[in-house]
N, C-alpha and C positions, 0 to 999 in steps of 0.2 A: 739836172745836169746828167749827162751820161757818164758812166764808169769809165775810166781810163783803162787802156789796155794792159795786160800783164807785163811786168818787166821783162825787157829783152837782154841779151848779152851785151849789147851797146849801152843799155841803161846801168848794167852792173858795172861796166867799164868806166862810164862817167862818174858814177858814185865813188868808185875807188879812187880815180883821178882826182876829184873834187876834194876828197877827204885827205888823201895823202899830200896832195900838192899843198892844199891849205896848211895843214899842219907842219909840213917842211918848211913853208914860207914864214911861219910864226904868225899866221893870221889868227885874229881872235875867234874863239869858239862860236861866237853869235854870227860872225861873217861866214865861217864854214857852214853853219847850220842854215842860214839864209840861202846860200847857194845850193844846198842839198833838198831843201824843202820842196821845191817845184817837181822833183823826181818821185816823190812819195804818192802813190796813188792812195786814194781814201780806202780805209779798212784793209790795208795790206801790210805785211811785215817788211816789205822793201821800202827803203835801203837798209832798214835795221838789221836784217839778217846778214846782209853783206858787211856791214859795219862791224858786227859782232865777229865775224870771221876774220876781219883784219885785226880786231882787237885780240883775238886768239893767236894770231901770228905774232903780235907784238910780245904776248906773254912767252911765246916760243923763242923769241930773241932772247929773253932773260933766262930761259931755261937751259939755253945752249952756251951760256956763260958760265964758266966753272965756279965763280965765286959768288954766285947770286942765289939768295934765298927767296923763294917765291912766297910772299905774304900779301893776302888781299886785305886784311884787316888795315884800316887807316888809310887806305890808298886814296880815297876820295879827298881826304882831308890833306894829304901831303901833295897830290898831284892835280887836284881839280878845284883849286881855289875859285876859279871863274864859273863853276858849275851853278845852276839855277835852283836846284832841289831846296825847297822851303818847308813844304808841307809833309806830313807823315806819308801820304800816298806818293809824293815825288820822291822821297828818300827810299821808299819801297822800290820803286821802279828803277831808280838808280843802282841800288844794290843788287836788283834782280839782273840788270845788264852786265854788271860786273861779274856776277856769279855765272851767267850764261856764257860769257866769253871764256872763263876759266873751264867751264864744262865742255864747250866746244873744243878748246885746246887739248883736253884729255880724251876727246873721242866720244863724249856723252851728249846725247840729245837733250838740250835744256827744256824742251817742251814749250817753245814759243807761243804757240797758239793757244794751249791750255793756260798759260799764264795770262796773256794779254787780252784774252776774251772777256774777262771781268773788269778790265780797265775801262773807265768811262771816257777815256780820250784815246785818240789814235796817234800816239806819240813814242811809240818803241824806237823809231828811227832816231829821235833825239836823245834818248838815253843810251842808246847804242853808241852814238857819236861820242857823248861823254865818257863811256867806257873805253872806247878807242883812244881818245885824248889822255886819259888817264894812264892806261897801259903803255902807250907809245912814250909818254914823258917818264914813267917809271923805268921802262927798258933803257932809255937814254940815260937816266941818272945812275942806274945799277950797272950798266955796262961801260961808263964812261965814254959814251957816244953823244953826238948831237941828235936833237929830234930829226933834223933833216936826214941824218945818216940812217937812223932807224927806219924812216919812211922809205928811203931809197932801198934799203935791205929788204923790207917787206915787199915793195915793188918788183925788185929784181928776183926774189923768191917765187913770186907769181908769174914771172915772165912778162910784167907790164911795162910798157914804154910810156912814161908820162907825155901826155898832149900838151900842146902849147897854145 
């Protein structure tokens, strides 16, 4: 099978739209993942890299709120009960995605390729989606906003108009 083309700006827009609109609508994590999966080219970090940037934006929503303390410890347990991590490797990947989003928010390169090259699965995009979901839910909880409002705020800050 021929390799798919590199992701385009339109692909990035579609990934952002699918993720934010799905979260804002309250769709199940598995449903959002099913809509994102076809966008992922084999052996590529897309759309994981884009989803991590959105997760970093959600962290930024928390940081701009004066009464919010940012803690990553326990975020999966509190905000990602529908996550699928069961094995030690899956927990590692999930934690990496959470840390990578925090690093991006702080302007630090998380070294995606250095990390995922040893993974024996091509699933950064999924763990990045889980990180986005966790951080959007945390931002909503910690700033007394709805998940929909946080998603809209992230889209507005990126100058994105949701597709219909």
